[in-house]
N, C-alpha and C positions, 0 to 999 in steps of 0.2 A: 658466814653462818647461814644455814638453810632457813627459809621462811617457815614459821610455824602455822601460817594461815592455811586453813582447810578450803580446798576448792569446793564450790557449791553451784548447783544449777537446779532449775525447776524440775528437770527430768529425774533427779535423784530422790524426789519426794515420793511417798507412797501413792499408788494410782488413785485411791479414793480421795486423797487430799488434793491431788492435781485436778480431779473432776470437780471437787467443791470450789476450787479457785476459778475454774473455767465457767462454772455456773454463775459466778458473780461478774464475769467479764462481758461487756457489751457485745451484742451480736455482730456488729460491724467489725469489731476488733477480732472476733473469732474467725471471720471470713479471711482476714489477712493472716491469721495464725495457722490456717489449714495446711499450707505447704511446709510448715516447720519440720514435721517428721511424719512417718507413716502411722505411728501410734496416735498422734494428735489428730491426724486426718480421719482415721477410723472412728475416733471418739466423737469428734465434732459433727460428723455426718451420720452418726448412729441415731436411729429414730427415737429410742428411749431418751437419749441425751437431749435431742432437739426439743422434745415436748416438755421435758423437765426444766430445761433452760427457759422455754417460753413461759411456763407457769410461774417462774421466779422473776421474769423481766418486768421492770417498772413501766408505768404508763407514760406516754409522750403525747404531745399535741402535734398534729400535722396540718399544714396549709399548702395548697397548690394554686398558684396564680402565675407569676413570672418565673418562680423557681419552686423547688420542693423545700419547704421550711419545716424543720422538726425542732420543737421546743421541749427542753427538759424542764419540767415545772419545779424541780427541787433546786437545781443549780442555776436555773434561768438561762442556761446556755442555748443559744439559737444557732443551729447549723443550716447551711443552705447548699443545695446541689442543683445542677441544671435539670430541667425537666427532660426525661428521655426523648430521643428523637421520634420514637414511635408515637408519642403523645403531643407532637407539634401539630399545628393546623395542617389539614382540616380535621384531624382526629384529636382535638384538644379535650382534656378531661373536664367533664361537666360536674359530676358528682361521683362519690365512691361509697362503698359499704365495706367495713372492716371485719375480718375474722382471722384470728391466729396469726396476725402479721401479714396476711394476704389481703390485698385491696382489690375488690371487684369494681372496675372502673367503667362508668358510662361516659362515652366520648361522643361529642357532637352537640350542636346547639340548635334551638328552635329557630326556624327561618320561614320566610314566606313561600319559598319554593318547595315543591313536594319532596325533592331529594334531600333537603336540609332537615326534614322532620325525622329522618331515620337516625338511629343511634348505633354506635359500634361498641361492643362489649369486650373487655379484656380482664384477665387476672394478672396481678402484678405484685411481686415481692421487692420492695425498694432496697432491702439489705442485700439480697442476692442478685439484684438487677436483672431479674427474670420477668419476661412478659409473654403472655400467650393470648392470642385473640380467640374469641368464642364465636363459632359460626351459628347463625340463627336457624331455626327450623323453617321460618319464613321471613320474618323481619323483626327488628327491634325498633321501638319508637319512643318519642318523648312522653307518651302516655303510660309507659310501663313503670312498674316498681320491681326492684330486684332484691334478692336476699342470698346469702351464702352460708352454708352450714354443713353438718355431717350427721350420720346416724350415731347418736350418743349411746345407743344400746350395745354397739359393738365395742370390743375391748380396745381396738386400735382405730384411730381416725385417719391414719395414713392411707391415702388412695381413695377414701370414702367421701370426699367432699362433693357437695351438690350445689347447684345454683337454681334458685326459684325465680320465675318471671310471671308477673300478672299485671293486669290493668283494672283499675276501678273507675275508669272514665267511660261509663256506659253511654254517655251522651255525646261522645266524640265521634262525629260522623266521618271525619277524615280517616280515623283509625279503621272504621268498619269498611270504608270504600277501598282502602289499599291493603289492609291486612286481614280482612274478614272478621268474623265474630271474635271478640277478645277471649283469649284462652289463658288457662293456668298451666304452666309448663315447668317441668323439672329437668335439669341437665345433669347427667351423670358424668363427672369429670373423668372417671376411670375409663368409660367406654366412649366418651365424647359424643354423646347422643342425647336428644331431647325426647321426653315423653309427655303427652297431654294428660292432665289429671281431670277427673270428674269432680270439679269443685265450682260452687256458685259464689260469685262475688256480689254481695248485697250491702256493702258498707263503703265508706270513703276514708281513705288514709289522709292524715294531716299532711299537707303538701310540703311542710318544712321538715317532716320527720322521714329521713331516708332509711331508717331501720337500725336496730341495735342487736348485735349477735351476743348470745349468752348460752354456754353449755351446748353448743352445736345447733341451736335453734335461733329463729329470728323473731323480733318483736317490733311492733309499730304502735303509734298513737292513731286511733281510728274513731270514727263516729258512725252511729246508726240511730239508736234511741238513747243518746247520751254518749259521752266520750269513754272509750274503753281501751284496754291493751289487746291488740290483735297479735296472736302468735302463729307461727308455722313450725310444726314438728317435722323435722326431716327424717325421723325414724319411721313414722307411719305416713308421712307425706300428707298431712292434713292441717287446715287452718283451725284455730280454736280461739274462743273468747276467754282470755286468761283471767281478767278481772276488770271491774269498772274503776275508773279514776275517781278520786275524791272530787265532789262537786265544787267548782270554783270558776269565777270569771277571770282568774289570773291567766297569764301566759304559762304554757306548759312545755317542759323539756324533759326528755326521757334519756336515761343512761343505764349502763350496767353497774351493779353494786356488789363488790366482793366476789365477783365471778359467777355466783349462782343465784343472784337476786337482781331486781331492778330498782332504780331510784327515779323519782319524779320530782323535779324542781318547779315550783310555782312562784311567780312574782307578780305583784300588783304594779302596773305601770305607773300609777300615780303616787301611791304611798311608799312604793319600793319594798314593801314587806315581802320577805321570802319565807316560804314554807317548803320543807323537804320531807317527802314520804318515801318509805322503802317497803318492798314486799317481803314476805317470808320466802323460803327457798322455792324456786320454780319447779322443783321435783315434788313438792307437796301436792296432795290431792286438791285442796282448796287454797288458792292463792289470793291474797288481799293486801291492800296498802295499810300501813300503820304510820302515823305521824312520827318522824324521827327527831326533828327539831325545827325551830323557826327563828328568824332574825328580823327584828323590827327596830333598827337603829337609824338615826338620821344620816349617818355617814355611808350607808350602804348604796352603792351605785345602781343605776338602772341598767341591768345587764343587757337586755335586748337593744336598748337605745332607740331604735325606730324600725319600722317594718321593712325598710329597704336594706337593712344590715344583714349579714350572714347570721343564721341562727346560732345561739349560744352553744359552745361545746364545753363540757365540764365533767368532773367526776367528784364523788363524795368520799372523803377519807374516813378512816375508822374513828378519828377524834372529832367527828362531826364538823369537819372542815370542808368547805366548798373550794375547789380549785377550778377556776374558769378562765378561758381564753376567748375574748370577744372583741368587738369592734366599737369604736366611737368616732364621731366626726369632728372636724375642725374647719371653721370657715362658714361661708354663706351657702345657701341651697345649691346654686349653680356652680360654685367653685370649691366646694368642700373637699377635704382630703380625708382618707380613712386611716385611723390610728389603731394599732393592735395592742391590747392591754391584757396583762395577766393579773388576775385578782385572787387573793386569799381571803376568805370570809368564814367566820365561825359565829357562834351564838352571841359573842360580844360585839360583833360588827365587823367592819373592814379591818383586816390585819395589815394588808399591804396591797398596793396597786402599782404596777410598773409597766411603762410603755416598752414593748418589745420590737416595735418597728412601725414604719409608715408606708402606705401604698404610694407608688410613684405617680399614679393617675389621680385625677380630680373627681372620679366617679366611682361609686362603690358597687355598682350593679355587677361588674365582672367578677367580684369576689363572693357573690351570693352562693351559699351552700358549699363553701370551700374548706371549712374547718372540721377536723376529726380527732377523736381520741384514738391513739394508735399504739400498738406494742410491737417494736422491732423483733423479728424472729428469723430463725434459720429454716423454717418450714419450706421445703421446695414446692414448686408449682405442682398441683395434682394433675 
């Protein structure tokens, strides 16, 4: 008797349903699925699909020291892959800035010799395993700050990515002697060329804040006459004072909120009280912070732990929940080890805290500034 079972495959589904399924598929899996058939390859490499998929992709945490570690905060799954050969010493990743799944990597560390003070710059997409080195107009140094974004006024951001370079270390005599007067420069990824901007740097960026990308622009915590949010608009290529931060002696941490706003997490080191502020939409004429919620429970952990730890990386969920990945130490001062912990905190206090790994070394300094909020994407290198 012939079987009554009907043969079925994903390819028999309507195209719009297939597309919806692929939107929910992790970027890494889609890379493996590209060779499946010509239709899938065309869809997965389509610009519209790539950016729609990016907008639906959930946040991850990334850490780079001995390996590339990516943590899913929902499933608590930690994946590890080797650091690409291009980022092995002497071009080891120091810090990164994230935008659309693209990592702008600053490689190289401070040293006593003159040649060790230079930095090498690269754009990297970990999912596509693509790396491109950026040539400087003159030199990159450890005195620089960097940003990556695009002209948000254009309908398509494809090919329109730009890189910002500036230094606020006006008292750095080494910089002046070897690189000349500090300049503000913009790199056009499309033409692969630098342009010098007529911009005056008269503020200091918080050294622990390497920048937050939102809606194509960059934002930093900075100080001049009080702490404020410094922005750089890639559409008009100008710095701007976005708004002042709420006055507080607490530690400050900046992050993106819901894609088009910023969040500011403050915590008192002694009482451990947490206050979370969020801005209105960054596209509004007047941007300001509003108190979102606060946490003052005895079970709340001290998120920074100490000044020698890597700065806190976190994001705020819609349910007024803090998801943070940070470090704590175990042992004595000279022999302590670094433990990595994922925390879930809301207004009621600590929901959960779980250890996700331990450093193999007994010193935390090499992991300084190594944590990032990251969204895996299929965006090709510009």
